[in-house]
C-alpha positions as CSV (number, residue, x, y, z in Angstrom):
1,M,2.0,106.9,-64.3
2,A,2.6,103.2,-65.1
3,S,2.3,100.8,-62.1
4,T,5.5,99.1,-61.0
5,M,3.7,96.4,-59.0
6,K,3.9,92.8,-60.3
7,P,0.7,90.8,-60.7
8,R,0.0,88.8,-57.6
9,N,-0.7,85.5,-59.6
10,T,2.8,85.7,-61.1
11,D,4.4,85.8,-57.6
12,K,2.3,82.8,-56.5
13,K,3.4,80.8,-59.6
14,R,7.1,81.4,-59.0
15,K,6.7,80.5,-55.3
16,R,5.0,77.2,-56.3
17,E,7.8,76.4,-58.8
18,T,10.5,77.0,-56.2
19,E,8.8,74.7,-53.7
20,E,8.4,72.0,-56.3
21,R,12.2,72.2,-57.1
22,R,13.0,71.9,-53.4
23,S,10.7,68.9,-53.0
24,S,12.3,67.2,-55.9
25,K,15.8,67.7,-54.5
26,K,14.7,66.3,-51.1
27,S,13.2,63.3,-52.8
28,K,16.3,62.6,-54.9
29,T,18.5,62.9,-51.7
30,A,16.3,60.4,-49.9
31,Q,16.5,58.0,-52.9
32,D,20.3,58.3,-53.1
33,A,20.6,57.4,-49.4
34,Q,18.6,54.3,-49.9
35,H,20.2,53.2,-53.2
36,G,23.8,52.7,-54.3
37,A,25.4,54.0,-57.5
38,G,23.9,51.1,-59.4
39,G,20.4,51.7,-58.2
40,Q,20.5,48.8,-55.7
41,H,18.8,49.1,-52.4
42,V,21.0,50.0,-49.5
43,D,20.0,49.1,-45.9
44,T,21.2,52.1,-44.0
45,S,20.3,50.6,-40.7
46,K,23.3,48.3,-40.8
47,P,27.0,49.3,-40.9
48,S,28.7,48.9,-44.3
49,A,32.2,48.7,-42.9
50,V,32.0,45.1,-41.8
51,F,35.4,43.3,-42.1
52,Q,35.6,41.0,-45.1
53,P,38.4,38.5,-45.4
54,S,40.2,38.4,-48.7
55,G,42.2,35.2,-48.4
56,G,44.9,33.8,-46.1
57,R,47.3,36.3,-44.6
58,S,50.7,35.4,-43.4
59,Y,52.1,38.8,-42.5
60,T,51.5,40.4,-39.1
61,L,51.5,43.9,-37.6
62,S,52.8,44.4,-34.0
63,V,52.8,47.4,-31.8
64,A,55.0,47.9,-28.7
65,L,54.6,50.6,-26.1
66,P,55.6,51.2,-22.4
67,G,53.3,50.5,-19.5
68,S,54.6,53.7,-17.9
69,I,52.0,55.7,-19.8
70,I,49.5,54.3,-17.2
71,A,51.5,55.7,-14.4
72,N,51.3,59.2,-16.0
73,A,47.5,59.2,-15.7
74,K,46.3,60.3,-12.3
75,S,43.0,58.6,-11.5
76,H,41.7,55.1,-12.0
77,E,39.1,56.3,-14.5
78,Q,41.8,58.1,-16.5
79,K,44.0,55.1,-16.6
80,T,41.2,52.8,-17.7
81,F,40.1,55.3,-20.4
82,L,43.7,55.6,-21.7
83,A,43.9,51.8,-22.0
84,G,40.6,51.9,-23.9
85,Q,42.0,54.4,-26.4
86,I,44.9,52.2,-27.1
87,A,42.7,49.1,-27.5
88,R,40.4,51.0,-30.0
89,A,43.5,51.9,-32.1
90,L,44.7,48.3,-32.1
91,A,41.3,47.1,-33.2
92,V,40.7,49.7,-35.9
93,F,44.0,49.2,-37.6
94,C,44.0,45.3,-37.3
95,V,47.0,45.0,-35.1
96,D,47.9,41.3,-34.4
97,E,50.2,41.7,-31.4
98,V,50.7,44.4,-28.7
99,V,53.8,44.3,-26.5
100,I,53.9,46.1,-23.2
101,F,57.5,46.8,-22.1
102,D,58.9,48.3,-18.9
103,D,60.9,51.5,-19.5
104,E,61.4,52.5,-15.9
105,N,64.9,52.5,-14.3
106,S,66.1,49.5,-12.2
107,E,65.6,51.3,-8.9
108,T,61.9,52.0,-9.6
109,Q,61.4,48.4,-10.7
110,Q,63.0,47.0,-7.6
111,R,60.8,49.1,-5.3
112,R,57.7,47.6,-6.6
113,P,55.9,45.1,-4.3
114,A,55.5,41.5,-5.2
115,L,52.6,40.9,-7.5
116,A,49.6,38.9,-6.1
117,E,46.7,37.5,-8.1
118,N,44.0,39.9,-6.9
119,D,46.1,43.0,-6.3
120,Y,45.0,46.3,-7.8
121,T,48.0,47.2,-10.0
122,A,47.1,50.5,-11.7
123,F,49.6,52.3,-9.4
124,S,52.0,49.6,-8.3
125,H,52.5,47.7,-11.6
126,P,51.2,49.9,-14.5
127,D,52.5,47.4,-17.1
128,H,50.4,44.6,-15.6
129,F,47.3,46.9,-15.4
130,L,47.6,47.9,-19.1
131,A,48.1,44.3,-20.3
132,H,45.2,43.2,-18.1
133,V,42.7,45.7,-19.5
134,L,43.8,45.2,-23.1
135,S,43.4,41.4,-22.7
136,Y,39.9,41.9,-21.2
137,L,38.8,44.2,-24.1
138,E,40.1,41.8,-26.8
139,T,38.2,38.9,-25.3
140,P,34.7,38.3,-26.9
141,P,32.1,39.4,-24.4
142,H,30.5,36.0,-24.0
143,L,33.8,34.6,-22.7
144,R,34.7,37.3,-20.2
145,K,32.7,36.1,-17.2
146,A,34.5,32.7,-17.4
147,L,38.0,33.9,-18.2
148,F,38.1,37.1,-16.1
149,P,36.9,36.8,-12.5
150,M,35.9,40.0,-10.7
151,H,39.1,42.1,-10.3
152,P,39.7,45.7,-9.1
153,N,41.6,46.4,-12.3
154,L,38.5,45.9,-14.3
155,R,35.9,47.6,-12.2
156,T,35.2,50.3,-14.8
157,A,36.4,48.4,-17.9
158,G,32.8,47.7,-18.8
159,T,32.1,51.4,-19.5
160,L,34.7,51.5,-22.3
161,P,33.6,51.5,-25.9
162,S,33.3,48.1,-27.5
163,L,36.1,46.9,-29.8
164,D,33.5,44.9,-31.9
165,M,36.1,43.0,-33.8
166,P,35.3,40.2,-36.2
167,H,35.7,37.5,-33.6
168,H,33.2,39.2,-31.3
169,L,30.4,37.4,-32.9
170,R,26.7,37.6,-32.0
171,A,24.7,34.4,-31.5
172,N,22.8,35.0,-34.8
173,E,26.0,35.5,-36.9
174,W,27.7,32.7,-38.7
175,C,31.4,32.3,-39.1
176,E,33.4,29.0,-39.7
177,Y,35.6,30.0,-36.7
178,R,34.6,31.0,-33.2
179,E,36.2,31.7,-29.9
180,G,35.1,29.5,-27.0
181,V,35.7,28.5,-23.5
182,T,35.8,24.9,-22.4
183,T,33.4,23.7,-19.7
184,T,33.4,19.9,-19.0
185,A,35.5,17.0,-20.1
186,L,33.3,14.1,-21.2
187,A,33.6,10.5,-19.7
188,N,35.6,7.8,-21.5
189,G,37.7,10.3,-23.4
190,E,34.9,11.3,-25.7
191,G,35.9,14.9,-25.8
192,T,35.2,18.2,-24.2
193,L,32.2,20.5,-24.2
194,V,32.8,24.1,-25.2
195,D,30.8,27.3,-25.0
196,T,31.0,29.4,-28.1
197,G,28.2,31.8,-27.4
198,L,25.7,29.8,-29.4
199,P,22.7,28.0,-27.8
200,G,23.8,24.9,-26.1
201,Y,27.3,23.5,-25.7
202,L,29.3,22.1,-28.6
203,K,31.6,19.1,-28.6
204,I,35.3,18.9,-29.2
205,S,35.8,15.2,-30.1
206,G,38.8,13.2,-28.7
207,A,40.3,16.0,-26.8
208,E,40.4,16.5,-23.0
209,I,41.0,20.2,-22.3
210,P,41.0,21.7,-18.8
211,P,37.9,23.8,-18.0
212,N,37.9,27.6,-18.5
213,T,40.5,27.3,-21.3
214,R,40.0,29.7,-24.2
215,V,40.1,27.9,-27.5
216,T,39.7,28.8,-31.2
217,V,37.4,26.3,-33.0
218,R,36.4,25.6,-36.5
219,F,33.0,24.4,-37.7
220,K,32.5,22.0,-40.6
221,D,29.1,23.6,-41.5
222,E,26.3,25.7,-40.0
223,E,24.5,22.6,-38.7
224,S,27.4,20.8,-37.1
225,K,27.3,20.3,-33.3
226,E,31.0,19.2,-33.3
227,V,34.0,21.4,-33.7
228,E,37.7,21.0,-33.9
229,V,40.3,23.1,-32.1
230,V,42.7,25.1,-34.3
231,S,45.5,27.5,-33.7
232,P,44.5,31.1,-32.8
233,S,46.3,32.2,-35.9
234,A,44.3,29.9,-38.2
235,P,41.5,32.3,-39.0
236,R,44.1,34.8,-40.2
237,E,46.4,32.4,-42.0
238,E,43.8,30.3,-43.6
239,K,41.1,32.8,-44.6
240,G,42.5,36.3,-43.8
241,Y,40.2,37.2,-40.9
242,Y,41.4,39.8,-38.5
243,W,41.1,37.8,-35.2
244,G,42.2,40.3,-32.5
245,Y,45.5,41.0,-30.9
246,A,47.7,38.9,-28.7
247,V,49.1,40.6,-25.5
248,R,52.7,40.1,-24.5
249,Q,54.6,41.7,-21.5
250,C,58.4,42.4,-21.5
251,K,60.8,43.6,-18.8
252,S,62.7,45.9,-21.1
253,L,62.9,47.4,-24.6
254,T,65.4,44.9,-25.9
255,D,63.2,42.1,-24.7
256,V,60.6,43.2,-27.2
257,F,63.0,41.8,-29.9
258,T,64.7,38.9,-28.1
259,E,61.4,37.4,-26.9
260,C,59.6,37.8,-30.3
261,P,57.3,34.8,-30.8
262,F,57.8,34.7,-34.6
263,D,60.5,32.5,-36.1
264,G,63.3,34.7,-37.3
265,G,62.1,37.7,-35.4
266,Y,60.6,40.9,-36.8
267,D,61.5,41.6,-40.4
268,I,61.3,45.4,-40.0
269,S,61.2,47.5,-36.9
270,I,60.0,51.1,-36.8
271,G,61.0,53.3,-33.9
272,T,59.2,56.6,-33.3
273,S,60.7,59.9,-32.1
274,E,60.5,63.6,-32.8
275,R,64.2,63.3,-33.8
276,G,63.4,60.8,-36.6
277,R,62.8,61.4,-40.3
278,P,59.4,62.4,-41.5
279,V,57.1,59.6,-42.4
280,N,56.4,60.9,-45.9
281,E,60.1,60.7,-46.7
282,L,60.4,57.2,-45.3
283,L,57.4,56.0,-47.4
284,A,59.0,57.2,-50.6
285,E,60.0,54.5,-53.0
286,G,63.4,52.9,-52.1
287,N,63.5,54.2,-48.5
288,T,62.0,51.0,-46.9
289,A,62.5,47.3,-47.5
290,S,60.7,45.5,-50.3
291,P,57.2,44.8,-49.0
292,S,57.1,41.3,-50.5
293,S,60.1,40.3,-48.2
294,L,58.3,41.3,-45.0
295,E,56.3,38.9,-42.8
296,H,56.3,40.6,-39.4
297,V,56.2,44.4,-39.0
298,L,56.9,46.1,-35.6
299,I,56.1,49.7,-34.7
300,V,57.5,50.9,-31.3
301,F,56.3,53.9,-29.4
302,G,58.0,55.6,-26.4
303,G,56.5,56.9,-23.2
304,V,56.5,60.4,-21.7
305,A,60.3,60.7,-22.0
306,G,60.6,58.8,-25.3
307,L,62.4,55.7,-26.5
308,E,65.7,57.4,-25.7
309,T,65.0,57.1,-21.9
310,A,63.7,53.6,-22.4
311,A,67.1,52.7,-23.8
312,K,69.0,54.5,-21.1
313,N,67.1,52.4,-18.5
314,D,67.8,49.1,-20.4
315,A,71.0,47.3,-19.3
316,K,71.3,45.5,-22.6
317,C,71.1,48.7,-24.6
318,Q,73.8,50.1,-22.4
319,E,76.0,47.1,-23.1
320,L,75.5,47.4,-26.8
321,G,76.2,51.2,-26.7
322,L,72.7,52.0,-27.8
323,A,71.6,54.1,-24.8
324,G,70.2,57.6,-25.2
325,E,69.9,59.0,-28.8
326,K,71.9,56.1,-30.2
327,V,68.8,53.9,-29.6
328,S,67.8,54.8,-33.2
329,E,70.4,52.2,-34.3
330,L,68.2,49.5,-32.7
331,F,65.6,50.1,-35.4
332,D,65.5,49.7,-39.1
333,V,63.5,52.9,-39.4
334,W,63.5,55.9,-37.2
335,A,60.4,58.0,-37.8
336,N,59.0,61.4,-36.9
337,L,55.2,60.9,-36.9
338,L,54.3,64.6,-37.1
339,P,57.0,67.2,-38.0
340,G,56.2,70.7,-36.9
341,Q,53.8,69.6,-34.1
342,G,52.0,72.5,-32.5
343,S,52.1,71.0,-29.0
344,R,55.3,70.5,-27.0
345,T,54.6,66.8,-26.7
346,I,52.5,64.1,-28.4
347,R,51.0,61.7,-25.9
348,T,51.6,58.0,-26.5
349,E,47.9,57.2,-27.0
350,E,47.9,59.9,-29.7
351,A,51.1,58.7,-31.2
352,V,49.7,55.2,-31.6
353,W,46.8,56.6,-33.8
354,L,49.2,58.9,-35.7
355,G,51.7,56.1,-36.3
356,L,49.2,53.5,-37.4
357,M,47.5,55.9,-39.8
358,G,50.8,57.3,-41.1
359,F,52.3,53.9,-41.9
360,R,49.0,52.5,-43.2
361,P,50.0,53.1,-46.9
362,F,53.2,51.0,-46.2
363,I,51.1,48.2,-44.5
364,D,48.8,48.2,-47.5
365,R,51.8,47.8,-49.8
366,V,52.9,44.8,-47.7
367,A,49.4,43.3,-48.0
368,K,49.2,43.8,-51.8
369,A,52.7,42.3,-52.3
370,H,51.7,39.2,-50.3
371,A,48.4,38.9,-52.1
372,S,50.1,39.0,-55.5
373,Q,52.4,36.1,-54.4
374,D,49.5,33.8,-53.5
């Protein structure tokens, strides 16, 4: 009877060949992780998604949302965390302006106590609380101690994830622009000293600026000890840096438009509602304005009861006949961010992420259209 057993040395040989193949795969995987497609060395200890400016940028992206979303959160920790979620979305999607409007009815607004400087406002003035926390998070860490004295609104803000935006520079990082806070005005009108987070104070020649004033400065070169003050929009307009978001408060929905800081107002306004049209339809060719004609884009989100209730509580909307569902006529685009949603409601902090992601292709078209004109 012939034996069916395989020679032991053959099994050992196959096992050794299998182990060699596995070792080769592991080695190749490790090499791929350290080298790019062109064989160049990649330092995996540093992030690769560092913002890189691509030339001056004139267009802006604004977001508006009601402060009442803070009132809907129960505890201080929940309110602070919610503000942190909003701030992260603004930073990730390079939003230039955030507008906090009041969508409560007039009776609720009138019942609110007068606002004092050191009041805790998470429950009494949710709009103020949200704007306060968003402003704190946008400010570079090295300026916060000077610009934001201890305040009950901010007692747990330090636990929120960092925004780590391009203007939140480390001391060992070079950029021709920096954010600073003024300290002392020099004698004989020689200028003002400014703290930019670098070793020692720098000098702003020929300018007397009150202490504890936030300024945007520009360096001539890496060795210069003198800087010049520029507009906060200069890093964006001159080089294309994303330089954080400005925070603006409004008393009503219509004030978002009437108090717009840009000449000529917003070029296109996008309202969000489950009764709007699907985003993919709106992004189809011909359903939105020509990207090259747009300078200032605004996306508006509603609170728990939606933009319809915000319009109902807005006296100007009532005068214009735009209260309730007719508020859609206030906007150039009326968008449904997620048709067929599985949950009864989409929270505002979730809608901000969905909206900014959903309209990202449109914003990219605006960016390319402006880049082709330069």
